[in-house]
ChimeraX commands (.cxc) that place a marker at each C-alpha (Angstrom):
marker #1 position -9.06,-7.70,-16.07 radius 0.5
marker #1 position -11.06,-7.84,-12.71 radius 0.5
marker #1 position -10.73,-4.81,-10.35 radius 0.5
marker #1 position -9.22,-4.52,-6.92 radius 0.5
marker #1 position -12.43,-5.39,-4.99 radius 0.5
marker #1 position -12.81,-8.51,-7.35 radius 0.5
marker #1 position -9.59,-9.94,-6.54 radius 0.5
marker #1 position -9.23,-9.30,-2.84 radius 0.5
marker #1 position -12.81,-10.69,-2.44 radius 0.5
marker #1 position -11.60,-13.63,-4.57 radius 0.5
marker #1 position -8.56,-14.08,-2.37 radius 0.5
marker #1 position -10.25,-13.54,0.92 radius 0.5
marker #1 position -10.80,-16.99,1.53 radius 0.5
marker #1 position -7.14,-18.02,1.17 radius 0.5
marker #1 position -6.12,-15.33,3.86 radius 0.5
marker #1 position -4.58,-13.46,1.32 radius 0.5
marker #1 position -4.96,-9.43,0.28 radius 0.5
marker #1 position -3.53,-8.35,-3.46 radius 0.5
marker #1 position -0.90,-6.37,-3.90 radius 0.5
marker #1 position -0.74,-2.84,-5.61 radius 0.5
marker #1 position 1.21,-1.44,-7.36 radius 0.5
marker #1 position 2.84,2.22,-6.70 radius 0.5
marker #1 position 0.36,3.55,-9.42 radius 0.5
marker #1 position -2.57,2.18,-7.82 radius 0.5
marker #1 position -1.27,3.32,-4.72 radius 0.5
marker #1 position -1.18,6.73,-5.79 radius 0.5
marker #1 position -4.98,6.40,-7.23 radius 0.5
marker #1 position -6.23,5.16,-4.17 radius 0.5
marker #1 position -4.79,8.23,-2.16 radius 0.5
marker #1 position -4.87,10.51,-4.76 radius 0.5
marker #1 position -1.10,11.82,-4.71 radius 0.5
marker #1 position 1.72,11.72,-7.03 radius 0.5
marker #1 position 4.68,9.25,-7.51 radius 0.5
marker #1 position 7.02,11.48,-5.73 radius 0.5
marker #1 position 4.79,11.30,-2.71 radius 0.5
marker #1 position 4.82,7.33,-2.94 radius 0.5
marker #1 position 8.90,7.49,-2.97 radius 0.5
marker #1 position 8.80,10.10,-0.06 radius 0.5
marker #1 position 6.68,7.38,2.12 radius 0.5
marker #1 position 9.24,4.33,0.94 radius 0.5
marker #1 position 12.08,6.76,2.44 radius 0.5
marker #1 position 10.46,7.93,5.23 radius 0.5
marker #1 position 9.65,4.03,6.11 radius 0.5
marker #1 position 6.29,2.42,4.42 radius 0.5
marker #1 position 5.96,-0.94,4.20 radius 0.5
marker #1 position 7.36,-2.50,1.10 radius 0.5
marker #1 position 6.34,-6.06,-0.09 radius 0.5
marker #1 position 9.47,-8.26,-1.85 radius 0.5
marker #1 position 9.14,-9.02,-4.83 radius 0.5
marker #1 position 11.05,-11.30,-7.42 radius 0.5
marker #1 position 10.95,-9.06,-10.14 radius 0.5
marker #1 position 11.28,-5.39,-11.05 radius 0.5
marker #1 position 9.08,-2.78,-8.71 radius 0.5
marker #1 position 7.04,-2.28,-5.90 radius 0.5
marker #1 position 4.17,-4.07,-4.53 radius 0.5
marker #1 position 2.41,-2.45,-1.43 radius 0.5
marker #1 position -0.19,-4.70,1.19 radius 0.5
marker #1 position -3.12,-1.79,1.35 radius 0.5
marker #1 position -3.58,-2.73,5.25 radius 0.5
marker #1 position 0.25,-2.42,6.08 radius 0.5
marker #1 position 0.19,0.92,4.65 radius 0.5
marker #1 position -3.25,2.03,6.23 radius 0.5
marker #1 position -1.20,0.58,9.34 radius 0.5
marker #1 position 1.64,2.59,8.99 radius 0.5
marker #1 position 0.08,5.93,7.85 radius 0.5
marker #1 position -2.35,5.20,11.04 radius 0.5
marker #1 position 0.85,5.33,13.78 radius 0.5
marker #1 position 2.52,8.56,11.58 radius 0.5
marker #1 position -1.19,10.06,12.47 radius 0.5
marker #1 position -1.30,9.14,15.76 radius 0.5
marker #1 position 3.17,10.24,16.37 radius 0.5
marker #1 position 1.94,12.97,15.19 radius 0.5
marker #1 position -0.47,14.10,17.17 radius 0.5
marker #1 position 1.32,13.15,20.49 radius 0.5
marker #1 position 4.00,15.48,19.46 radius 0.5
marker link #1:1,2 radius 0.2
marker link #1:2,3 radius 0.2
marker link #1:3,4 radius 0.2
marker link #1:4,5 radius 0.2
marker link #1:5,6 radius 0.2
marker link #1:6,7 radius 0.2
marker link #1:7,8 radius 0.2
marker link #1:8,9 radius 0.2
marker link #1:9,10 radius 0.2
marker link #1:10,11 radius 0.2
marker link #1:11,12 radius 0.2
marker link #1:12,13 radius 0.2
marker link #1:13,14 radius 0.2
marker link #1:14,15 radius 0.2
marker link #1:15,16 radius 0.2
marker link #1:16,17 radius 0.2
marker link #1:17,18 radius 0.2
marker link #1:18,19 radius 0.2
marker link #1:19,20 radius 0.2
marker link #1:20,21 radius 0.2
marker link #1:21,22 radius 0.2
marker link #1:22,23 radius 0.2
marker link #1:23,24 radius 0.2
marker link #1:24,25 radius 0.2
marker link #1:25,26 radius 0.2
marker link #1:26,27 radius 0.2
marker link #1:27,28 radius 0.2
marker link #1:28,29 radius 0.2
marker link #1:29,30 radius 0.2
marker link #1:30,31 radius 0.2
marker link #1:31,32 radius 0.2
marker link #1:32,33 radius 0.2
marker link #1:33,34 radius 0.2
marker link #1:34,35 radius 0.2
marker link #1:35,36 radius 0.2
marker link #1:36,37 radius 0.2
marker link #1:37,38 radius 0.2
marker link #1:38,39 radius 0.2
marker link #1:39,40 radius 0.2
marker link #1:40,41 radius 0.2
marker link #1:41,42 radius 0.2
marker link #1:42,43 radius 0.2
marker link #1:43,44 radius 0.2
marker link #1:44,45 radius 0.2
marker link #1:45,46 radius 0.2
marker link #1:46,47 radius 0.2
marker link #1:47,48 radius 0.2
marker link #1:48,49 radius 0.2
marker link #1:49,50 radius 0.2
marker link #1:50,51 radius 0.2
marker link #1:51,52 radius 0.2
marker link #1:52,53 radius 0.2
marker link #1:53,54 radius 0.2
marker link #1:54,55 radius 0.2
marker link #1:55,56 radius 0.2
marker link #1:56,57 radius 0.2
marker link #1:57,58 radius 0.2
marker link #1:58,59 radius 0.2
marker link #1:59,60 radius 0.2
marker link #1:60,61 radius 0.2
marker link #1:61,62 radius 0.2
marker link #1:62,63 radius 0.2
marker link #1:63,64 radius 0.2
marker link #1:64,65 radius 0.2
marker link #1:65,66 radius 0.2
marker link #1:66,67 radius 0.2
marker link #1:67,68 radius 0.2
marker link #1:68,69 radius 0.2
marker link #1:69,70 radius 0.2
marker link #1:70,71 radius 0.2
marker link #1:71,72 radius 0.2
marker link #1:72,73 radius 0.2
marker link #1:73,74 radius 0.2
marker link #1:74,75 radius 0.2
view
């Protein structure tokens, strides 16, 4: 099975990015499922899927986190 980096490279020419599962997002940021659930409750972007479960666009999550960090810094 290809790694996320390999999938991203394959999709780069199409302009698409692979979507992360909750487990992949947890591993990426070193957080628990509870933390990801809290992020979603607080507005973390979730991509719609045709099946049960959630998927996350890493760039959208990064943007969301940067916006939150900026708001926290100015508060």
